[in-house]
C-alpha positions in Angstrom: 3.5 -3.8 1.3 6.2 -2.8 -1.2 6.0 -2.3 -4.9 8.3 -0.9 -7.6 7.5 2.7 -8.6 7.2 1.8 -12.3 4.6 -0.8 -11.4 2.5 1.5 -9.4 2.7 4.1 -12.2 1.8 1.4 -14.8 -1.4 0.4 -13.0 -2.4 4.0 -12.1 -1.6 4.0 -8.4 -4.1 3.9 -5.6 -7.8 4.3 -6.4 -8.7 7.7 -4.8 -12.3 6.7 -4.6 -11.4 4.7 -1.4 -11.7 7.2 1.4 -10.8 4.8 4.2 -9.6 1.2 4.2 -9.4 -1.2 1.3 -7.2 0.8 -1.0 -4.2 -1.5 -0.4 -6.3 -4.5 -1.2 -7.6 -2.9 -4.4 -4.0 -2.0 -5.4 -2.9 -5.7 -4.9 -5.8 -6.8 -7.1 -4.9 -4.3 -9.8 -1.3 -5.5 -9.7 -2.4 -9.1 -10.0 -4.7 -8.3 -12.9 -1.8 -6.6 -14.7 -0.1 -10.0 -14.7 2.3 -9.7 -11.8 2.5 -12.0 -8.8 3.0 -11.5 -5.1 6.2 -12.4 -3.3 6.5 -13.0 0.4 9.7 -12.1 2.3 10.6 -13.9 5.4 12.4 -12.2 8.3 11.1 -8.7 7.6 9.9 -6.2 10.1 8.2 -2.8 10.1 8.2 0.1 12.4 5.0 2.1 12.9 4.6 5.6 14.2 0.8 5.8 14.3 0.5 6.9 17.9 3.0 9.7 17.3 1.1 11.0 14.3 -2.3 10.6 16.1 -1.0 12.8 19.0 0.5 15.3 16.6 -3.0 15.8 15.0 -4.3 16.9 18.5 -1.8 19.6 18.9 
């Protein structure tokens, strides 16, 4: 998920009351309520480093 910085600031960012999971969905709903719409990009990819970070926390 990508969003412009000014948009995130305008809606107040992520709701910190979410401790785990759901904060991204809530952010999307807040963006939609603010009158913006979603856009989908074809042919995009992402790289995740979750396993590396998980191992780093054990050290």
